[in-house]
C-alpha positions in Angstrom: 87.1 105.0 149.7 86.9 107.7 147.0 86.4 105.1 144.3 83.1 103.2 143.7 82.9 99.6 144.8 80.8 96.6 144.1 80.7 93.0 145.4 83.5 90.7 144.4 81.0 87.9 143.8 77.3 87.1 144.4 75.8 85.8 147.6 72.4 84.5 148.5 70.3 84.3 151.7 67.1 82.5 152.5 64.4 83.1 155.1 60.8 84.0 155.8 59.1 87.2 154.8 58.0 89.2 157.9 54.7 90.2 156.5 53.9 87.5 153.9 55.4 84.5 155.7 56.7 83.2 152.4 60.0 81.3 152.0 62.2 83.8 150.2 65.5 83.7 148.5 67.5 86.9 147.9 70.7 87.2 145.9 73.1 90.1 145.8 75.1 90.5 142.6 78.0 92.7 141.5 77.0 95.6 139.3 78.8 98.0 136.9 79.9 101.5 137.8 77.2 104.1 138.3 74.6 101.4 138.6 73.5 102.1 142.1 71.1 99.8 144.0 68.4 98.1 141.9 66.0 95.3 142.9 64.8 92.7 140.4 61.6 90.7 141.1 62.6 87.4 139.6 59.2 85.8 140.5 57.3 88.3 138.3 56.8 88.1 134.5 59.5 90.0 132.6 61.5 90.3 135.9 60.9 94.0 136.4 63.6 96.1 138.1 62.9 98.8 140.7 65.5 101.6 141.3 66.1 101.8 145.1 65.5 105.6 145.3 63.5 107.6 147.7 60.9 108.8 145.2 60.0 105.1 144.5 58.9 104.6 148.2 55.2 104.0 148.1 54.6 103.1 151.8 56.4 103.4 155.1 54.0 101.3 157.3 56.1 98.8 159.3 58.9 99.0 156.8 60.1 100.7 153.6 58.2 99.7 150.5 59.5 100.4 147.0 57.1 100.3 144.0 57.3 100.8 140.2 54.5 100.2 137.6 52.4 98.2 140.1 55.2 96.0 141.3 56.6 96.4 144.8 59.1 95.1 147.3 59.1 95.8 151.0 61.3 95.5 154.1 64.4 96.6 152.1 66.0 98.9 154.7 68.2 96.3 156.6 69.9 95.0 153.5 70.4 98.5 152.1 71.8 99.7 155.4 74.5 96.9 155.2 75.4 97.7 151.6 75.6 101.4 152.4 77.7 100.9 155.5 80.2 98.7 153.7 80.5 101.3 150.9 79.0 99.1 148.2 77.9 101.6 145.6 76.6 99.3 142.9 74.5 96.1 143.5 71.8 94.2 141.7 69.5 92.5 144.2 67.3 89.6 142.9 64.4 88.5 145.1 61.6 86.0 144.5 58.9 87.6 146.6 57.3 91.0 147.3 59.6 91.5 150.3 63.1 90.8 151.6 63.5 88.0 154.1 63.4 89.2 157.7 66.1 86.8 158.8 66.7 87.6 162.5 65.3 91.1 162.2 68.7 92.8 161.9 71.4 93.4 159.3 74.0 91.0 160.7 73.5 88.3 158.1 74.0 90.8 155.3 77.1 92.2 157.0 78.6 88.8 157.4 78.1 87.9 153.7 79.4 91.2 152.4 82.6 90.7 154.5 82.9 87.1 153.2 82.7 87.9 149.5 84.6 91.1 149.8 84.5 94.2 147.6 85.8 95.0 144.1 87.2 98.5 143.5 85.9 100.2 140.4 87.4 103.0 138.3 84.6 105.6 138.7 84.8 108.1 141.5 82.2 108.1 144.3 79.8 111.0 143.9 79.2 112.2 147.4 76.3 114.3 148.6 78.1 116.9 150.7 75.9 118.6 153.3 76.7 122.3 153.3 73.9 123.7 155.4 71.3 122.5 157.9 68.3 120.6 156.5 65.5 119.8 158.9 62.2 117.9 158.4 59.4 117.5 161.0 56.3 115.5 161.5 54.0 117.8 163.5 51.6 115.0 164.2 54.1 112.6 165.8 56.8 115.1 166.9 59.5 113.2 165.0 62.2 115.3 163.4 65.4 114.7 161.4 68.2 117.2 161.0 71.2 116.8 158.8 74.3 119.0 159.4 77.6 119.4 157.6 80.3 116.9 158.7 83.4 115.4 157.0 81.9 111.9 157.1 78.6 110.1 157.5 77.4 109.7 161.1 74.1 109.3 162.9 72.7 110.2 166.3 69.3 108.6 167.2 67.0 109.2 170.1 63.8 107.3 170.7 61.1 107.6 173.3 58.1 105.4 174.2 55.5 105.4 176.9 56.7 102.1 178.3 58.3 100.9 181.6 60.5 98.6 179.6 61.4 101.0 176.7 61.3 104.6 177.7 64.0 106.9 176.2 67.2 105.5 174.5 70.0 107.0 172.6 72.4 105.6 170.1 75.2 107.0 167.9 77.4 105.8 165.1 80.4 108.0 164.5 82.1 105.9 161.9 80.6 103.4 159.3 83.6 101.1 160.0 81.9 100.4 163.4 78.6 99.4 161.7 79.0 95.6 162.2 80.1 95.8 165.8 77.8 98.6 167.0 74.6 98.4 164.8 74.3 95.5 162.4 73.0 92.9 165.0 70.3 95.3 166.4 66.9 93.7 165.7 63.5 95.3 164.9 61.1 95.5 167.8 57.4 95.4 168.5 55.0 95.8 171.4 52.6 92.9 172.1 49.8 95.5 172.2 50.5 96.2 168.5 50.6 92.6 167.3 46.8 92.0 167.1 46.2 95.0 164.9 49.1 94.0 162.6 47.6 90.5 162.3 44.2 91.9 161.6 45.8 93.9 158.7 47.2 90.7 157.3 50.8 91.6 158.3 53.6 89.9 160.3 52.6 86.4 159.1 56.3 85.5 159.4 56.9 87.2 162.7 58.0 85.1 165.7 60.1 85.3 168.8 63.4 84.7 166.8 63.2 87.6 164.4 62.2 90.5 166.6 62.5 92.1 170.0 59.0 91.6 171.6 58.0 93.8 174.5 55.2 92.7 176.7 54.4 95.6 179.0 50.6 95.6 179.5 49.2 92.4 181.0 46.3 90.7 179.3 44.4 87.5 180.2 46.1 84.2 179.8 43.5 83.0 177.4 44.0 86.0 175.1 47.8 85.7 175.4 47.6 82.0 174.4 45.4 82.9 171.4 47.9 85.4 170.3 50.7 82.9 170.6 48.8 80.3 168.6 48.1 82.8 165.8 51.8 83.5 165.5 52.8 79.9 165.9 55.0 80.5 168.9 55.3 78.8 172.3 52.7 79.9 174.9 54.1 81.9 177.8 53.0 83.0 181.2 50.8 86.1 180.8 51.8 87.4 184.3 55.5 87.7 183.3 56.0 91.1 181.8 59.1 92.3 179.9 61.1 91.2 176.9 59.7 87.8 175.8 61.7 87.0 172.7 63.9 83.9 172.6 67.2 85.7 172.3 68.1 88.3 175.0 69.0 91.9 174.1 72.3 92.2 172.2 72.7 95.7 173.6 71.0 97.5 176.5 69.8 100.1 173.9 69.2 97.7 171.0 65.9 99.3 170.0 67.6 102.7 169.6 70.4 101.1 167.6 67.9 99.4 165.4 66.2 102.8 164.7 69.6 104.1 163.7 70.0 101.1 161.4 66.7 102.0 159.7 67.9 105.6 159.3 71.0 104.3 157.4 68.9 102.0 155.2 66.4 104.8 154.3 69.2 107.3 153.6 70.8 104.8 151.2 67.8 105.6 149.0 69.2 109.0 148.1 71.5 107.2 145.6 74.8 108.8 146.8 77.1 108.4 149.8 76.6 111.2 152.2 79.1 113.5 154.0 76.9 114.8 156.9 75.6 114.1 160.4 72.0 113.1 160.9 70.4 113.8 164.2 67.2 111.7 164.4 64.6 112.4 167.1 62.1 109.6 167.3 62.8 108.5 163.7 60.6 106.2 161.6 60.4 105.2 158.0 58.0 108.0 157.1 60.1 110.9 158.5 63.3 109.2 157.2 61.8 109.1 153.7 60.7 112.7 154.0 64.3 113.7 154.5 65.6 111.4 151.8 63.1 113.0 149.3 64.2 116.5 150.3 67.8 115.5 149.6 66.9 113.9 146.3 65.1 117.1 145.2 68.3 119.1 146.1 70.4 116.6 144.1 68.1 117.0 141.0 68.2 120.8 141.3 72.0 120.9 141.8 73.2 117.9 139.9 76.8 119.1 140.3 77.9 120.2 143.8 80.7 122.7 144.3 83.8 121.5 146.1 84.3 122.7 149.6 86.7 125.6 149.7 88.2 126.7 153.1 90.6 129.6 152.5 92.2 128.9 156.0 93.5 125.5 154.7 97.0 125.7 153.1 96.9 124.9 149.4 98.4 121.7 148.0 100.1 123.7 145.2 100.7 127.4 145.9 101.4 130.0 143.2 105.2 129.4 143.3 104.7 125.7 142.6 102.2 126.4 139.9 104.7 128.7 138.1 107.2 125.9 138.2 104.7 123.7 136.3 102.9 126.1 134.0 104.7 128.4 131.5 102.0 131.1 131.8 102.8 134.5 133.3 101.1 137.9 133.8 98.6 138.7 132.5 97.6 135.2 131.5 98.2 133.1 134.6 94.6 132.4 135.7 95.0 130.0 138.6 96.4 130.9 142.0 96.3 127.8 144.1 95.3 124.1 144.0 93.3 122.8 146.9 92.6 119.2 145.8 94.4 116.9 143.4 94.6 113.2 142.8 95.0 111.0 139.7 91.5 111.7 138.4 90.5 115.2 139.6 91.8 118.6 140.6 90.3 121.7 142.1 91.9 125.2 141.6 91.1 128.7 142.9 91.2 132.0 141.0 90.3 135.3 142.8 88.8 137.8 140.4 90.1 141.3 141.1 88.8 144.6 139.6 92.5 145.2 138.8 92.5 142.4 136.1 93.7 144.1 132.9 90.8 142.7 130.8 88.3 144.7 132.8 89.5 147.9 131.2 87.9 147.0 127.9 85.4 144.3 129.0 83.5 146.4 129.8 84.4 149.8 131.3 80.9 150.4 132.7 80.0 146.8 133.5 83.1 144.7 134.2 82.5 141.1 133.2 85.1 138.4 132.9 85.3 137.2 129.3 84.0 133.6 128.8 87.0 132.6 126.9 89.2 133.4 129.9 87.0 131.1 132.1 87.7 128.4 129.6 91.4 129.3 129.7 91.4 129.1 133.5 89.8 125.6 133.3 92.4 124.6 130.7 95.3 125.7 133.0 93.9 123.8 136.0 93.4 120.8 133.7 97.0 121.2 132.5 98.2 120.9 136.1 96.1 117.7 136.5 97.7 116.2 133.4 101.2 117.2 134.4 100.6 115.7 137.8 100.4 112.3 136.1 104.0 112.3 134.6 107.5 112.2 136.0 109.5 115.4 135.8 106.4 117.5 134.9 108.6 120.6 134.3 109.9 118.9 131.1 106.4 118.7 129.6 103.8 121.1 128.2 100.1 120.5 127.7 98.3 121.6 124.5 94.6 121.4 124.1 93.3 119.7 121.0 89.6 120.1 121.4 87.1 122.0 123.5 83.4 120.9 123.4 80.0 121.5 125.0 81.0 124.9 126.5 78.2 126.5 128.4 78.1 129.9 130.2 75.5 130.0 132.9 76.0 133.3 134.7 78.4 136.4 134.7 81.6 136.5 136.6 82.4 139.9 138.1 85.1 141.5 140.3 85.0 140.1 143.8 84.0 136.6 142.7 86.2 133.6 143.7 86.3 131.0 141.0 86.4 127.3 142.1 87.6 125.3 139.1 87.1 121.6 139.1 88.4 119.3 136.4 87.7 115.5 136.2 89.4 112.9 134.0 86.8 111.3 131.7 89.2 108.6 130.5 92.7 107.4 131.5 95.6 109.2 129.7 96.5 107.1 126.7 99.3 107.9 124.3 99.7 111.3 125.8 96.0 112.2 125.2 93.8 113.1 128.1 90.0 113.9 128.2 88.5 116.0 130.9 85.3 117.6 132.0 85.5 121.0 133.8 83.1 123.1 135.9 83.6 126.6 137.2 81.7 127.5 140.4 81.1 130.8 142.2 79.8 129.8 145.6 77.4 126.9 144.9 76.5 127.9 141.4 78.0 126.6 138.2 79.0 129.6 136.0 80.7 127.7 133.2 81.3 124.1 132.0 83.2 122.5 129.2 84.8 119.3 128.0 88.5 119.2 126.9 90.9 117.0 125.1 94.6 117.7 125.7 98.0 116.3 124.6 101.1 116.0 126.8 104.2 117.0 124.8 107.8 116.7 126.0 109.6 120.0 125.7 112.5 120.1 123.2 
């Protein structure tokens, strides 16, 4: 799933709003590449659109609320979790109310509809947020914490703990998003009866009932008060002496509340705007702490808009120096790529170790050796040439000549001892032997040089 995806066709769902009690219709539409998730309020004049991003979260009380220019939409997390889990990168969501319908309190209806309509593969590559170091956020007041660690895929561990006989400590884990539907999607939101009255007093959960939430009754109250509460919510009266889970549908999983908290983590992490490669360990998560982590990641994305590829020198290269010499005509002292660690039809990553013995350091400069910028561009060009040659049959019969180099920027010096990570991406498909590429050179996590190239593939005479 390295390419972006959208829905093959639109689908709609209808249901009550948890907090407003309104009858709501929500429609999920295909969207173009690099669109992300956007929410359109079709019931508001001019139909404003809100970007589903962490910085647009205005409230995390009993759900995630997105706002822009005074227009808001709440309870978005279950739908976004389903889109994220099914690798839907681009989607326009239209809703005719200030919140998404609660449905049964889970994400299963969204999952079923996504599977029914299917996905459409798009041309653009997915832009992953790759976790390379531990990030931790804490809420000192509640004791909640979230940690995200490096991993080769997205996975979540969630632990919850409540002072309740019926819901004490629970643990849930999702190791693979492919298991989302079977392991997480059907997990419903939950509420304690003791919290219902304050929510009603705050004009919330007007659409709450015993069909769209796990309801836990663990502190006995009088029958009269219990009946009054049932009447306010429009649900059937029950025996006030019978403690426990009182919703109409029994638990789907013994640890369903923990799985639902894990579901919420996925939905809130969808607001970073990129798929994640990393493991989240969530201790007593909630929308507030989830959004705190999402905002930290969003800040990191803005500061480092281009992430360096992962380079592990212990992994064997896809193309070693001998294979590179079979494809490129360059030789000492002008062969400036030593191995290729990633390659597909649209991108390539090469490695160049910069030694003090490079001949150009004798004159550039004797007292302060700095690799010439023009050679950084040349190194990118050679790696780009390998990418272009990888797209043709019998590549040894072709040569690559660069026609144009634009928007070259040098961001910091390259000195002896540096290891260059050179990443080239195709900007457009190869047409009539012409290829357009964008290149970046990294040392560690920092971009040291970038440029755009246009090249022509020519068959050797």
